[in-house]
C-alpha positions as CSV (number, residue, x, y, z in Angstrom):
1,X,4.4,-5.8,-49.2
2,X,4.7,-2.8,-47.1
3,X,7.4,-2.9,-44.4
4,X,5.0,-2.1,-41.5
5,X,2.5,-4.8,-42.5
6,X,3.7,-7.2,-39.9
7,X,3.7,-4.6,-37.1
8,X,0.0,-4.6,-37.1
9,X,-1.1,-6.5,-34.0
10,X,-3.1,-9.8,-34.1
11,X,-6.6,-9.3,-33.0
12,X,-7.7,-11.8,-30.5
13,X,-11.4,-12.1,-31.8
14,X,-10.0,-12.8,-35.2
15,X,-8.1,-15.7,-33.6
16,X,-10.9,-16.8,-31.4
17,X,-13.2,-16.8,-34.6
18,X,-10.6,-18.9,-36.6
19,X,-10.4,-21.5,-33.7
20,X,-14.1,-21.9,-33.7
21,X,-14.2,-22.2,-37.4
22,X,-11.3,-24.7,-37.4
23,X,-13.0,-26.7,-34.5
24,X,-16.4,-26.7,-35.7
25,X,-15.6,-27.1,-39.4
26,X,-18.0,-24.7,-40.4
27,X,-18.4,-20.9,-40.8
28,X,-22.1,-21.3,-40.1
29,X,-21.4,-23.0,-37.0
30,X,-18.7,-20.7,-35.7
31,X,-21.3,-17.7,-36.3
32,X,-23.9,-19.4,-34.2
33,X,-21.7,-20.1,-31.4
34,X,-20.3,-16.5,-31.5
35,X,-23.8,-14.9,-32.2
36,X,-22.5,-13.0,-35.6
37,X,-23.7,-13.5,-39.1
38,X,-21.8,-16.1,-41.2
39,X,-20.7,-13.1,-43.5
40,X,-19.2,-11.5,-40.3
41,X,-17.4,-14.7,-39.5
42,X,-16.0,-14.9,-43.2
43,X,-14.7,-11.3,-42.8
44,X,-12.9,-12.2,-39.5
45,X,-10.8,-15.1,-40.7
46,X,-10.3,-13.1,-44.0
47,X,-8.8,-10.3,-42.4
48,X,-6.7,-12.8,-40.3
49,X,-5.3,-14.2,-43.5
50,X,-4.6,-10.8,-45.0
51,X,-2.8,-9.8,-41.8
52,X,-0.6,-12.9,-41.9
53,X,-0.7,-13.1,-45.8
54,X,-1.4,-17.0,-45.7
55,X,-4.5,-19.0,-46.3
56,X,-5.6,-20.5,-42.9
57,X,-9.1,-22.2,-44.1
58,X,-9.9,-24.4,-47.1
59,X,-13.0,-26.0,-48.0
60,X,-12.8,-29.8,-48.3
61,X,-16.0,-31.1,-49.3
62,X,-18.7,-29.4,-47.0
63,X,-16.2,-28.8,-44.3
64,X,-14.0,-26.1,-43.7
65,X,-10.6,-27.2,-42.5
66,X,-7.3,-25.8,-41.6
67,X,-4.7,-25.5,-44.1
68,X,-0.9,-26.5,-42.9
69,X,-0.4,-22.9,-42.2
70,X,-3.6,-22.6,-40.2
71,X,-2.7,-26.2,-38.2
72,X,0.5,-24.4,-37.0
73,X,-1.2,-21.4,-36.2
74,X,-3.8,-23.2,-34.3
75,X,-1.1,-23.9,-31.5
76,X,-0.4,-20.3,-30.9
77,X,-3.9,-19.3,-31.1
78,X,-4.9,-21.4,-28.4
79,X,-2.1,-20.5,-26.3
80,X,-2.8,-16.8,-26.8
81,X,-6.6,-17.2,-26.0
82,X,-5.7,-19.1,-23.0
83,X,-3.4,-16.3,-21.7
84,X,-6.1,-13.7,-22.7
85,X,-8.5,-15.7,-20.4
86,X,-6.2,-15.8,-17.6
87,X,-5.2,-12.4,-17.8
88,X,-9.1,-11.4,-17.6
89,X,-9.7,-13.7,-14.8
90,X,-6.8,-12.1,-12.8
91,X,-8.3,-9.0,-13.2
92,X,-11.7,-10.0,-11.7
93,X,-10.9,-9.4,-7.8
94,X,-9.7,-6.0,-8.8
95,X,-12.8,-5.2,-11.1
96,X,-15.1,-6.3,-8.1
97,X,-13.1,-4.7,-5.4
98,X,-12.0,-7.9,-3.6
99,X,-8.3,-7.5,-4.2
100,X,-5.6,-4.7,-4.5
101,X,-2.0,-3.6,-2.9
102,X,-1.5,-0.7,-0.7
103,X,1.9,0.5,0.0
104,X,2.0,2.1,3.5
105,X,5.1,4.3,4.8
106,X,5.3,4.8,8.4
107,X,7.5,5.5,11.5
108,X,8.5,3.0,13.9
109,X,5.9,3.6,16.6
110,X,3.0,3.4,14.4
111,X,4.3,0.3,12.6
112,X,4.3,-1.5,15.7
113,X,1.5,-0.1,17.6
114,X,-0.9,1.7,15.4
115,X,-1.0,-0.2,12.0
116,X,-1.1,-3.7,12.8
117,X,-4.5,-3.1,14.2
118,X,-6.0,-1.0,11.3
119,X,-4.4,-3.4,8.9
120,X,-6.2,-6.7,10.5
121,X,-9.5,-4.7,10.0
122,X,-8.8,-3.8,6.4
123,X,-7.6,-7.4,5.8
124,X,-10.8,-8.8,7.4
125,X,-12.9,-6.6,5.4
126,X,-11.0,-7.4,2.1
127,X,-9.1,-10.8,2.4
128,X,-7.5,-10.4,-1.0
129,X,-5.8,-7.1,-0.1
130,X,-1.9,-7.1,0.0
131,X,-0.5,-4.6,2.1
132,X,3.3,-3.7,2.4
133,X,4.7,-1.4,5.1
134,X,8.0,0.4,4.8
135,X,9.4,2.1,8.1
136,X,11.6,4.9,7.8
137,X,12.3,8.7,9.0
138,X,9.4,10.9,8.1
139,X,11.4,12.9,5.7
140,X,12.4,9.7,3.7
141,X,8.9,8.5,3.7
142,X,7.3,11.8,2.5
143,X,10.1,12.0,-0.4
144,X,9.1,8.3,-1.4
145,X,5.3,9.4,-1.2
146,X,6.0,12.5,-3.5
147,X,7.7,9.9,-5.9
148,X,4.7,7.6,-5.7
149,X,6.7,4.9,-4.7
150,X,4.2,4.8,-1.8
151,X,0.6,5.2,-1.9
152,X,0.1,6.6,1.8
153,X,2.1,7.8,4.7
154,X,1.1,7.4,8.4
155,X,3.6,10.1,10.2
156,X,3.4,12.6,13.1
157,X,2.3,15.8,11.9
158,X,3.0,18.3,10.8
159,X,4.0,17.4,7.2
160,X,4.6,19.8,4.4
161,X,4.4,19.4,0.6
162,X,2.4,21.2,-2.1
163,X,1.2,18.1,-3.7
164,X,0.0,16.5,-0.7
165,X,-3.5,16.1,1.0
166,X,-3.2,15.6,4.8
167,X,-5.7,14.4,7.4
168,X,-4.9,14.1,11.3
169,X,-6.8,11.0,12.3
170,X,-5.8,10.5,16.0
171,X,-4.5,12.4,18.9
172,X,-1.9,10.9,21.2
173,X,-0.4,11.9,24.5
174,X,3.1,11.9,25.1
175,X,4.1,10.7,28.7
176,X,7.0,11.0,31.1
177,X,8.5,7.4,31.4
178,X,10.4,6.7,34.5
179,X,11.9,3.2,36.1
180,X,9.5,1.3,38.0
181,X,9.0,2.9,41.5
182,X,10.1,6.2,40.7
183,X,8.3,9.4,42.2
184,X,6.4,11.6,39.8
185,X,4.9,15.0,41.2
186,X,1.4,14.8,41.7
187,X,0.5,17.1,39.1
188,X,2.8,15.7,36.6
189,X,6.4,16.4,35.8
190,X,7.1,20.2,34.4
191,X,9.8,21.0,31.8
192,X,12.1,22.2,34.8
193,X,11.6,18.7,36.6
194,X,12.2,16.7,33.3
195,X,15.3,18.6,32.4
196,X,16.8,17.7,36.0
197,X,16.4,14.0,34.9
198,X,19.0,11.8,32.9
199,X,17.0,11.9,29.7
200,X,17.0,9.4,27.0
201,X,15.1,10.7,24.0
202,X,14.2,9.6,20.3
203,X,16.4,11.2,17.8
204,X,14.9,13.2,15.1
205,X,11.6,13.8,13.5
206,X,8.4,15.7,14.5
207,X,7.9,14.1,17.8
208,X,11.5,14.8,18.9
209,X,10.8,18.4,17.7
210,X,7.6,18.7,19.9
211,X,9.7,17.4,22.9
212,X,12.6,19.7,22.5
213,X,10.0,22.9,22.4
214,X,8.2,21.4,25.4
215,X,11.5,21.2,27.2
216,X,12.9,24.4,26.1
217,X,13.8,27.3,28.5
218,X,15.5,30.7,28.0
219,X,19.3,30.3,27.2
220,X,19.0,26.3,27.8
221,X,19.6,23.9,25.0
222,X,18.5,20.4,25.8
223,X,21.1,17.7,25.7
224,X,20.1,14.5,26.5
225,X,22.4,11.9,28.1
226,X,21.6,9.5,25.2
227,X,19.8,9.5,21.8
228,X,18.2,6.5,19.9
229,X,16.4,5.6,16.9
230,X,14.4,3.2,18.5
231,X,11.6,3.6,21.1
232,X,11.6,0.3,22.3
233,X,15.1,0.4,23.1
234,X,14.4,3.4,25.2
235,X,11.7,1.6,27.1
236,X,14.2,-1.3,28.0
237,X,16.8,1.2,28.9
238,X,14.5,3.1,31.2
239,X,13.4,-0.2,32.8
240,X,16.8,-1.0,33.7
241,X,17.0,2.2,35.5
242,X,19.4,4.1,32.9
243,X,17.2,7.4,32.8
244,X,14.0,8.8,32.0
245,X,12.2,9.5,28.6
246,X,9.1,11.2,27.1
247,X,7.4,8.5,24.8
248,X,4.3,8.2,22.7
249,X,1.3,6.7,24.8
250,X,0.6,4.1,22.2
251,X,4.1,2.8,22.9
252,X,3.3,2.4,26.8
253,X,0.1,0.6,26.1
254,X,1.7,-2.8,26.8
255,X,4.3,-2.2,29.4
256,X,5.6,-5.6,30.4
257,X,5.0,-6.2,34.1
258,X,4.9,-3.1,35.5
259,X,8.8,-2.4,34.5
260,X,8.2,1.5,34.2
261,X,6.2,4.3,35.9
262,X,4.4,6.8,33.6
263,X,2.6,10.1,33.9
264,X,1.0,12.9,32.1
265,X,3.2,15.8,31.4
266,X,2.5,19.4,33.2
267,X,1.1,21.0,30.7
268,X,0.1,17.9,28.9
269,X,1.8,17.4,25.6
270,X,0.2,15.5,22.5
271,X,1.2,14.6,18.8
272,X,-1.2,13.8,16.0
273,X,-0.4,11.1,13.7
274,X,-1.9,11.8,10.1
275,X,-2.5,10.1,6.9
276,X,-0.6,11.9,4.0
277,X,-1.5,11.1,0.1
278,X,-0.6,12.6,-3.1
279,X,-3.3,15.2,-4.2
280,X,-3.7,13.4,-7.6
281,X,-3.7,9.7,-6.1
282,X,-6.2,7.3,-7.3
283,X,-8.4,6.0,-4.3
284,X,-8.6,2.4,-4.9
285,X,-11.0,0.6,-2.9
286,X,-8.1,-1.1,-1.0
287,X,-6.7,2.5,-0.3
288,X,-10.2,3.9,0.5
289,X,-10.6,0.9,2.9
290,X,-7.3,1.4,4.8
291,X,-7.9,5.1,5.4
292,X,-11.4,4.2,6.8
293,X,-9.8,1.8,9.2
294,X,-7.2,4.3,10.4
295,X,-9.7,6.9,10.8
296,X,-11.7,4.5,12.8
297,X,-8.6,4.0,15.2
298,X,-9.0,4.5,18.8
299,X,-5.9,3.5,20.3
């Protein structure tokens, strides 16, 4: 016998036919059940016997019965067929578009103030959709997206990458934030006014770069009193009077009991969160649904 003989795969249709013949005791009855001809059923069983090198069915009178080898094989055949049916059933929600998994990478502000509402809408439309969110620095998130360990990134633009599709979906104002009761210029604080405050700023990322550019003046390098990786921490420190800041408007929607004062800047400063995907990304129904909900976000 050729050494590669037992490397040949078992065929589920042959196993199913064998089980039907063994259960029904008849090639003809098995053929009727499967909608095949009796010769086709015989060929299926013969092919399985040739594959395994043993006799599986023998005739006892008018009945077709499993041999000793066939009885042993029935245990495994039934198990394989059950697992096959379970695997097919598990795939049904994906085939019907009712289930799926979307991996999102995001910065801290979006993950707290933007994504929860978009995710809630997506899950309402697709209750079986599983969504995981990874929070991190935009550069790290984009590297993970490039490596395909994330399906979509939600980051402050700009974002660069030859393999990326980038879609802005929202414009968010950045606001001056001061302790409650602080006096703001009537037309909003300008860069010179803000440079004279004790500034608590978010460290790194496109949002910080935009703020630094807005604050910039010739021969002046911005040196904030403190820098933090958490916008929520900055809000708390401003609320207790330790300084002023410039923060995304979404992070200030739910100011607790008026503990801070906010104002538009002069001139107005905005940032644009966007969706970033690989150009070759397959858009599953779950991913399309998530993108639709992000596009519909109105803050």
